[in-house]
N, C-alpha and C positions, 0 to 999 in steps of 0.2 A: 087330666081327664082319665077316667077309668072306663074301660070297655065292659059293659054289662052283658050285651048280646051283640051279635054282628050288626054293625051300623048304629048301635045305641051307645052313646057315651054320657057319662055322668061326671060332673065336676064337683068335687068335695072340697070344703075349706081345709080339711086336714090333709089333703093330698100333697099340698106344698106349704108347710108351716112357715117357711121363711117369707114367702110372698104374702101370706096372711098377716104376719107380724109387721112387715113393711107397710102394708096398707093401713093397719091400725095405728102405727106410729105416725105415718104421714097424715092421717085423718085427724089425729089429736094434736100434733105438734105444729103442722104447717100454718094453721090460722094464728096461733100464738106467735110463731116466728115472724109471720107477716106483720102482725101488730107491732112487734118490737122493731122490725125494720122500718116501718113507716114512722114510728116515734123518733127513731134516730135520724131519719131523713128530715123530719120537720124540725128537730133540734138544730141540725146543721144549717138548714135554711134560715132559721131564726137568727142564728149567729151571723150569717151572711147579711141579712137585712139590717141587723143592728150595726154592723160594720159600715154600712153606707152612710148613716148619720154620724156615727161615732168618730169616724176618721175625719169628717169635715168639721164637726163641732169642737172636738178636742185637739184638732190639728195633728192627728197621728198620721204617720206615713203607712203605706200598705205593709211594709216590713214589720213595723211595730205592732200593727193589728194582727198580722199573721202569726207573729211570735206569741202574742197574748192568747189567740185562739188555740194555738198549738199547746200552750201550757194548760188551758182549760180542758182540752180533750185528753191530754196526757193524764191529768189529775182524775178525770172521769174514768178512764180505763184503769188507772192504778187503784182507785178506791171502789170500783164497782162491785167486785167480789166480796171484799170485807164488809161493805155496806149491806149487801144482801145477806151475808151470814149474820150480821148484827141484828138485822130486822127479823130474820127467821128465829134467832135465839130469843128476841124480845116477844115474838108471837107465841113461842112455846111457853115462856114464863107466864103469860096471861091466859093460857089455855086455848089459844087459837092455833091449832095444829094445822100446818100446811098439808094439803092432800097430795 
């Protein structure tokens, strides 16, 4: 806040540029991060629901299913960044520039 006259204060966006930048980043990134978080949550829930029938029908023990799910998520984490880089490079080659 900037004091213009005694008892009169004005708040300028440029008065605190770091707070303004944080607000802009939060406003643009948080909805996207929430969407990614919910997608990952639903993905893990789906693996859990699949495990209910899979362990019974295929006669898997809980340890075998847990090991398989761990391999799935390890592969997902390992290939997530190269996959995104490959998709971005393919989009650039077709003229679809990411913003």
